[in-house]
Structures are given as structure tokens and as C-alpha cells.
C-alpha positions in Angstrom: -20.2 32.0 -16.2 -17.8 33.4 -13.6 -14.4 33.8 -15.3 -11.4 32.2 -13.9 -8.2 34.0 -13.6 -5.0 32.8 -15.4 -1.7 34.0 -16.0 -0.5 33.5 -19.5 3.0 33.3 -20.5 4.3 35.3 -23.5 3.1 33.8 -26.8 3.9 34.1 -30.3 1.4 33.9 -33.3 1.6 33.8 -36.9 -1.4 34.7 -39.1 -3.2 37.2 -41.0 -4.7 40.8 -39.8 -7.1 43.3 -40.9 -8.2 46.6 -39.3 -11.9 47.0 -38.5 -14.5 48.3 -36.3 -17.4 46.8 -34.6 -19.7 48.7 -36.9 -17.7 47.7 -40.0 -17.1 44.2 -38.8 -15.1 42.2 -41.4 -14.0 39.2 -39.3 -14.7 36.9 -42.3 -11.9 38.4 -44.5 -8.8 37.5 -42.4 -10.2 34.1 -41.6 -11.2 33.3 -45.2 -7.6 34.3 -46.4 -5.8 32.5 -43.7 -7.6 29.0 -43.3 -6.7 27.9 -46.9 -3.0 28.7 -45.9 -2.6 27.9 -42.3 -0.8 24.5 -43.1 2.1 26.5 -44.6 2.9 27.5 -41.1 5.1 24.4 -40.3 5.9 25.0 -36.8 2.3 25.5 -35.1 1.8 24.6 -31.6 -1.3 22.4 -31.2 -4.5 22.6 -33.5 -6.2 25.6 -31.7 -7.1 28.5 -33.6 -6.7 32.1 -32.2 -8.9 35.2 -33.0 -6.8 37.9 -31.7 -7.9 41.5 -31.2 -5.5 44.4 -30.4 -7.1 47.6 -29.4 -5.4 51.1 -28.7 -5.0 52.1 -25.1 -8.4 53.5 -23.5 -10.3 51.8 -26.6 -13.1 50.9 -24.5 -13.4 54.3 -22.3 -15.7 55.5 -23.7 -16.6 52.7 -26.1 -17.2 53.7 -29.7 -18.3 51.0 -32.0 -16.7 53.1 -34.9 -13.3 53.0 -33.5 -10.8 50.8 -35.4 -8.8 47.8 -34.0 -6.7 44.9 -35.4 -8.3 41.4 -35.8 -6.0 38.6 -36.3 -6.7 35.0 -37.6 -3.6 33.0 -36.3 -2.0 30.0 -34.8 0.5 29.8 -31.9 4.0 29.2 -32.8 7.3 28.6 -30.8 9.3 31.3 -32.9 9.3 33.1 -36.1 12.0 31.4 -38.1 9.5 30.6 -41.0 6.7 33.1 -41.7 4.9 32.1 -44.8 4.5 34.8 -47.6 1.6 37.0 -46.9 1.4 36.3 -43.1 2.6 38.2 -40.2 3.8 37.7 -36.7 2.5 39.0 -33.3 3.7 38.3 -29.8 1.6 39.0 -26.6 3.4 39.6 -23.3 2.8 37.6 -20.2 -0.2 38.7 -18.1 -3.3 38.0 -16.2 -6.4 37.1 -18.1 -9.9 36.5 -17.3 -11.0 33.2 -19.1 -14.6 32.7 -19.9 -16.2 29.7 -21.8 -18.7 30.8 -24.5 -21.2 28.0 -25.0 -23.4 28.5 -28.2 -23.2 29.9 -31.5 -20.5 32.3 -32.4 -23.5 34.9 -33.2 -24.5 34.8 -29.5 -20.9 35.8 -28.2 -21.9 39.5 -27.7 -24.2 38.2 -24.8 -21.0 36.5 -23.2 -19.0 39.7 -23.7 -21.8 41.9 -22.4 -21.8 40.0 -19.2 -17.9 40.2 -18.8 -17.6 43.8 -19.6 -20.9 45.3 -18.1 -21.3 43.0 -15.1 -18.3 40.8 -14.0 -15.6 43.4 -14.8 -16.9 46.5 -13.1 -17.6 44.5 -9.8 -14.4 42.6 -9.8 -10.9 43.5 -8.3 -9.7 43.9 -11.8 -9.5 46.4 -14.7 -8.6 45.9 -18.3 -4.9 45.7 -19.3 -3.6 46.9 -22.7 -2.7 43.5 -24.1 -4.3 41.4 -26.9 -7.5 39.9 -26.4 -8.1 36.4 -27.5 -10.6 33.9 -28.5 -9.3 30.3 -28.6 -11.3 27.9 -30.7 -10.3 24.4 -30.2 -11.9 20.8 -30.5 -15.3 22.1 -29.2 -15.7 25.2 -31.5 -18.3 24.5 -34.2 -19.1 28.1 -35.2 -22.8 28.9 -35.5 -23.8 25.2 -33.9 -25.6 25.8 -30.4 -23.2 23.0 -28.8 -20.1 25.2 -29.9 -17.6 26.3 -27.1 -14.6 28.7 -27.3 -12.4 30.3 -24.7 -12.5 34.2 -24.3 -9.3 35.7 -22.8 -9.7 39.1 -21.7 -6.5 40.9 -20.4 -6.8 42.3 -16.9 -4.7 43.7 -14.0 -5.5 44.6 -10.5 -7.4 47.6 -9.7 -5.0 50.3 -8.1 
């Protein structure tokens, strides 16, 4: 379960976003409004879906499950020349990411995050960076299926 370290280039996304907290999780809402309209995005790159989370600086220090963040349901695009009505754009800057594969149902995802944030990250040479967090749902993603797989990308930087 050891994450691999990867540099991601700048990426552009189009999708829908909603402000929520972990206590008041509304993940279903942006996805339920995005999925029927995603085909309106004519220039998407690949077939992967991106769940993007944007946190305020120091969001996790100390962690407060009632604190709000942005959750996006999106696809990657090369540019923003055509943004469908009701959708928005977001760009992530280039940087290092810890990439982990979560195997199992989406509902078991917190176990993988617990390992990354409580075990791996504090004992690594890295600390969190203030850039978007991603979950990439590709061909192996099957939601609550125990054979489902998704990539978790956590923004990191070298400890000083």
C-alpha cells in the first residue's frame, strides 16, 4: 500500500462543484448533476472521472470534520474554450503527488486515507502541499463493488 511519488503537470478540468464538510458530506450532489451532462464537455481528455477536493491552507492542522471544502465532479480538458452552461473550470498547478491505489468499495476509502494521513505521511520525507487532492476513477472503478479500484492523489512537498 506504499504510495508512489509522481510529478503531475498542470491540469485543467471542467465540472461541477459544491461546498461541504466531512460531517455534512454531499458528494452525491455534484456527481448526480454532473454525470447526465458530462457529454456536453466536447473536449474531454480520456474517459477518467475526477473527484477533486480543494482545501484551505492548514485545513488538516488540526483536522476538523465540520470545516468546509470544495468537492468537484469533473473531467480533464486541454483548455477552457467551451465550458457548458452550469459548469465551471479549475486548474491544478504542477507538483508532487503521493499516488495510492484504493482497492475495494468506495465506502472503505476512509481506511486507505487513514493509512496515508496517519501512518505513511508522518513517517515519510514529505508533508502536505496546498494544491487540489484527486481521486481518479478509471476503467477499474466500480463504486461499491469489492473489486473496484481508484487512484488517490495527495499533493505533497519535501519536508523542510
